[in-house]
TIMI-2910 file (N, C-alpha, C, CB; in pm, 1 decimal, decimal comma, always signed):
<rs>
+----------+----------+----------+----------+----------+----------+----------+----------+----------+----------+----------+----------+------+
!      n_x !      n_y !      n_z !     ca_x !     ca_y !     ca_z !      c_x !      c_y !      c_z !     cb_x !     cb_y !     cb_z ! resn !
+----------+----------+----------+----------+----------+----------+----------+----------+----------+----------+----------+----------+------+
!    -93,7 !   +934,6 !  +1112,5 !   -178,2 !   +842,2 !  +1083,6 !   -199,2 !   +730,4 !  +1169,0 !   -150,2 !   +804,6 !   +977,3 !  Met !
!   -305,0 !   +670,2 !  +1207,3 !   -340,0 !   +588,4 !  +1303,3 !   -354,6 !   +449,7 !  +1218,6 !   -470,1 !   +642,5 !  +1382,3 !  Met !
!   -293,5 !   +329,9 !  +1285,1 !   -330,7 !   +198,1 !  +1179,4 !   -476,0 !   +184,2 !  +1231,3 !   -224,9 !    +29,9 !  +1199,8 !  Pro !
!   -527,6 !   +130,7 !  +1130,5 !   -657,4 !    +61,8 !  +1115,9 !   -671,8 !    -88,4 !  +1071,3 !   -728,4 !   +136,3 !  +1024,0 !  His !
!   -734,7 !   -177,9 !  +1154,4 !   -737,5 !   -313,6 !  +1067,5 !   -918,6 !   -349,0 !  +1079,5 !   -613,9 !   -463,4 !  +1154,3 !  Arg !
!   -955,2 !   -373,3 !   +954,0 !  -1088,8 !   -400,3 !   +923,5 !  -1079,4 !   -523,4 !   +836,6 !  -1161,5 !   -279,7 !   +855,8 !  Arg !
!  -1150,7 !   -626,4 !   +836,9 !  -1156,5 !   -735,1 !   +752,5 !  -1269,7 !   -689,9 !   +661,7 !  -1178,3 !   -874,0 !   +826,9 !  Ser !
!  -1250,5 !   -729,7 !   +545,8 !  -1359,6 !   -710,1 !   +432,2 !  -1449,5 !   -807,3 !   +430,2 !  -1308,3 !   -704,7 !   +296,7 !  Val !
!  -1578,9 !   -796,5 !   +452,7 !  -1704,4 !   -880,0 !   +450,1 !  -1667,7 !   -988,2 !   +337,6 !  -1848,6 !   -786,2 !   +412,4 !  Glu !
!  -1711,8 !  -1097,3 !   +351,7 !  -1701,5 !  -1204,9 !   +251,9 !  -1805,1 !  -1149,8 !   +130,9 !  -1747,7 !  -1363,2 !   +322,3 !  Arg !
!  -1893,1 !  -1093,8 !   +152,4 !  -1984,8 !  -1076,2 !    +34,1 !  -1970,5 !   -901,0 !     -0,1 !  -2161,9 !  -1132,8 !    +80,5 !  Gly !
!  -1838,8 !   -870,5 !    +30,0 !  -1785,4 !   -747,0 !    -49,0 !  -1707,2 !   -781,3 !   -173,2 !  -1692,1 !   -660,8 !    +40,2 !  Asp !
!  -1788,7 !   -750,7 !   -287,1 !  -1706,8 !   -800,1 !   -412,4 !  -1713,5 !   -673,3 !   -470,8 !  -1765,9 !   -929,4 !   -510,6 !  Glu !
!  -1696,0 !   -569,6 !   -416,5 !  -1683,0 !   -418,4 !   -532,5 !  -1554,0 !   -444,6 !   -581,1 !  -1684,8 !   -234,9 !   -456,5 !  Ser !
!  -1540,8 !   -392,5 !   -694,9 !  -1407,9 !   -382,1 !   -754,8 !  -1312,2 !   -291,8 !   -689,8 !  -1419,6 !   -341,2 !   -888,0 !  Pro !
!  -1160,3 !   -329,0 !   -676,0 !  -1072,6 !   -267,9 !   -623,6 !   -981,7 !   -225,2 !   -732,8 !  -1020,1 !   -339,9 !   -524,2 !  Arg !
!   -914,0 !   -111,2 !   -709,0 !   -796,5 !    -62,5 !   -771,2 !   -680,3 !    -22,7 !   -690,4 !   -829,8 !    +41,2 !   -844,5 !  Glu !
!   -581,3 !   -100,0 !   -701,1 !   -465,4 !    -83,5 !   -589,1 !   -369,7 !    -77,6 !   -707,8 !   -436,0 !   -219,9 !   -456,0 !  Val !
!   -277,8 !    +46,6 !   -652,5 !   -149,7 !    +70,2 !   -733,3 !    -24,4 !    +69,3 !   -637,6 !   -157,5 !   +214,5 !   -813,0 !  Thr !
!   +102,6 !    +82,1 !   -691,5 !   +204,7 !   +121,8 !   -607,0 !   +296,8 !   +227,6 !   -683,0 !   +282,7 !     -3,5 !   -559,5 !  Ala !
!   +358,4 !   +298,0 !   -589,3 !   +430,9 !   +413,4 !   -648,3 !   +544,2 !   +474,0 !   -527,6 !   +308,9 !   +536,1 !   -696,5 !  Ala !
!   +648,5 !   +516,9 !   -578,7 !   +765,6 !   +570,2 !   -478,7 !   +711,9 !   +711,9 !   -468,5 !   +940,6 !   +561,9 !   -540,8 !  Thr !
!   +741,4 !   +760,8 !   -333,2 !   +753,8 !   +907,7 !   -313,9 !   +832,8 !   +934,2 !   -216,7 !   +637,9 !   +975,0 !   -289,8 !  Asp !
!   +859,1 !  +1057,2 !   -177,4 !   +965,7 !  +1112,5 !   -108,1 !   +865,6 !  +1140,8 !    +41,0 !  +1043,7 !  +1261,6 !   -199,2 !  Glu !
!   +906,8 !  +1108,2 !   +166,2 !   +863,9 !  +1096,5 !   +279,6 !   +959,1 !  +1147,0 !   +359,2 !   +826,9 !   +979,8 !   +307,2 !  Ile !
!   +955,2 !  +1260,9 !   +448,3 !  +1074,1 !  +1282,2 !   +520,6 !  +1221,9 !  +1280,5 !   +487,4 !  +1065,2 !  +1209,9 !   +599,1 !  Gly !
!  +1218,1 !  +1341,3 !   +348,7 !  +1341,2 !  +1325,7 !   +290,1 !  +1402,6 !  +1184,7 !   +248,0 !  +1422,3 !  +1383,8 !   +375,1 !  Gly !
!  +1310,9 !  +1067,3 !   +247,2 !  +1349,8 !   +952,2 !   +221,8 !  +1246,7 !   +876,5 !   +106,0 !  +1361,2 !   +886,3 !   +356,4 !  Arg !
!  +1306,8 !   +813,1 !    +18,1 !  +1220,8 !   +748,3 !    -83,5 !  +1131,5 !   +651,4 !    -15,5 !  +1303,4 !   +677,0 !   -192,8 !  Arg !
!  +1012,6 !   +612,1 !    -29,3 !   +944,7 !   +526,1 !    +10,7 !   +858,4 !   +479,4 !    -72,5 !   +900,1 !   +555,6 !   +103,2 !  His !
!   +811,9 !   +347,9 !    -78,6 !   +712,1 !   +249,1 !   -173,0 !   +592,2 !   +272,1 !    -85,7 !   +757,7 !    +64,0 !   -191,4 !  Leu !
!   +503,9 !   +311,0 !   -165,9 !   +355,2 !   +326,9 !   -121,5 !   +258,3 !   +240,7 !   -203,3 !   +308,3 !   +478,5 !   -135,6 !  Val !
!   +180,2 !   +178,4 !   -134,1 !    +88,2 !    +85,2 !   -160,3 !    -44,7 !   +129,8 !   -145,6 !   +108,9 !    -20,1 !    -87,1 !  Ile !
!   -139,3 !   +175,4 !   -235,8 !   -252,9 !   +217,9 !   -179,3 !   -395,1 !   +139,8 !   -294,4 !   -237,7 !   +407,3 !   -171,8 !  Ala !
!   -506,7 !   +139,8 !   -209,9 !   -634,4 !    +86,7 !   -286,4 !   -688,2 !   +245,8 !   -298,8 !   -752,6 !    -44,1 !   -188,1 !  Asp !
!   -699,5 !   +279,9 !   -438,6 !   -749,2 !   +394,6 !   -488,0 !   -900,5 !   +402,9 !   -464,3 !   -713,9 !   +404,9 !   -627,5 !  Leu !
!   -969,1 !   +277,7 !   -449,5 !  -1132,4 !   +297,4 !   -427,5 !  -1156,6 !   +316,6 !   -291,2 !  -1225,2 !   +171,6 !   -473,1 !  Thr !
!  -1067,6 !   +313,2 !   -175,0 !  -1112,2 !   +333,6 !    -33,5 !  -1027,4 !   +462,4 !    +19,3 !  -1083,3 !   +191,8 !    +61,9 !  Arg !
!  -1092,5 !   +552,6 !    +93,7 !  -1020,2 !   +632,2 !   +157,4 !   -920,7 !   +556,4 !   +266,8 !  -1111,9 !   +727,5 !   +212,5 !  Asp !
!   -805,7 !   +650,5 !   +280,2 !   -720,9 !   +615,4 !   +392,2 !   -678,2 !   +469,1 !   +373,8 !   -795,1 !   +637,7 !   +529,5 !  Glu !
!   -692,5 !   +408,7 !   +269,7 !   -632,8 !   +280,8 !   +256,2 !   -490,0 !   +274,0 !   +190,8 !   -724,2 !   +200,3 !   +179,8 !  Ala !
!   -407,0 !   +240,7 !   +253,2 !   -260,8 !   +277,6 !   +183,6 !   -169,1 !   +229,4 !   +307,1 !   -234,4 !   +466,9 !   +137,9 !  Trp !
!    -39,4 !   +203,7 !   +265,8 !    +68,3 !   +183,1 !   +348,4 !   +183,0 !   +215,5 !   +267,4 !    +73,2 !    +47,9 !   +405,1 !  Leu !
!   +309,2 !   +238,9 !   +357,2 !   +444,0 !   +295,4 !   +312,7 !   +547,3 !   +219,2 !   +380,9 !   +462,1 !   +449,2 !   +344,4 !  Ser !
!   +666,1 !   +217,2 !   +302,3 !   +808,6 !   +170,5 !   +370,8 !   +883,0 !   +200,5 !   +310,7 !   +844,9 !    +48,1 !   +397,1 !  Met !
!  +1010,6 !   +258,0 !   +394,4 !  +1106,8 !   +306,1 !   +306,9 !  +1170,2 !   +198,0 !   +188,9 !  +1215,4 !   +358,1 !   +399,3 !  Pro !
!  +1190,7 !   +263,8 !    +77,5 !  +1204,5 !   +203,7 !    -56,4 !  +1356,2 !    +88,8 !    -37,1 !  +1226,9 !   +351,7 !   -186,7 !  Glu !
!  +1413,6 !   +140,6 !    +45,8 !  +1556,1 !    +24,8 !    +91,0 !  +1510,6 !    -96,9 !   +179,1 !  +1689,0 !   +110,0 !   +200,9 !  Ser !
!  +1401,0 !    -79,5 !   +248,6 !  +1337,3 !   -197,6 !   +303,4 !  +1226,7 !   -286,2 !   +221,3 !  +1276,2 !   -150,9 !   +422,2 !  Glu !
!  +1195,0 !   -227,5 !    +95,3 !  +1109,8 !   -316,7 !     -4,1 !  +1180,1 !   -411,7 !    -66,6 !  +1045,8 !   -244,4 !   -110,4 !  Ala !
!  +1110,7 !   -528,9 !    -95,7 !  +1153,5 !   -632,3 !   -161,9 !  +1163,2 !   -620,6 !   -331,0 !  +1066,3 !   -735,9 !   -116,9 !  Ser !
!  +1240,4 !   -640,8 !   -390,2 !  +1253,5 !   -635,2 !   -530,0 !  +1164,5 !   -760,9 !   -595,3 !  +1413,5 !   -641,5 !   -567,4 !  Met !
!  +1091,6 !   -741,0 !   -686,1 !  +1007,9 !   -837,3 !   -742,7 !  +1089,1 !   -989,1 !   -768,2 !   +952,2 !   -770,7 !   -880,7 !  Leu !
!  +1208,9 !   -967,7 !   -863,1 !  +1287,0 !  -1071,7 !   -858,0 !  +1328,1 !  -1155,6 !   -734,5 !  +1381,6 !  -1030,5 !   -908,6 !  Ala !
!  +1349,6 !  -1067,1 !   -620,7 !  +1364,8 !  -1162,1 !   -502,8 !  +1247,1 !  -1248,5 !   -446,9 !  +1408,8 !  -1083,6 !   -393,3 !  Glu !
!  +1127,9 !  -1222,3 !   -483,2 !  +1023,9 !  -1315,2 !   -459,7 !   +976,0 !  -1443,0 !   -544,2 !   +927,4 !  -1241,2 !   -452,0 !  Trp !
!  +1046,5 !  -1427,8 !   -653,8 !  +1025,7 !  -1548,2 !   -749,4 !  +1101,3 !  -1676,0 !   -714,3 !  +1068,8 !  -1509,7 !   -891,1 !  Arg !
+----------+----------+----------+----------+----------+----------+----------+----------+----------+----------+----------+----------+------+
</rs>
């Protein structure tokens, strides 16, 4: 997967549906965040490196 950066146009107000889930990638648990309304719009990180919600408060 190649990283891509593209800013969303200011006038682009189409509805988005973003979700998060955990999945096993390469034998390790990962947190995956994806925009379900766009192809290839997702990111992942090892679950051990993700912050807990309580840590953000």
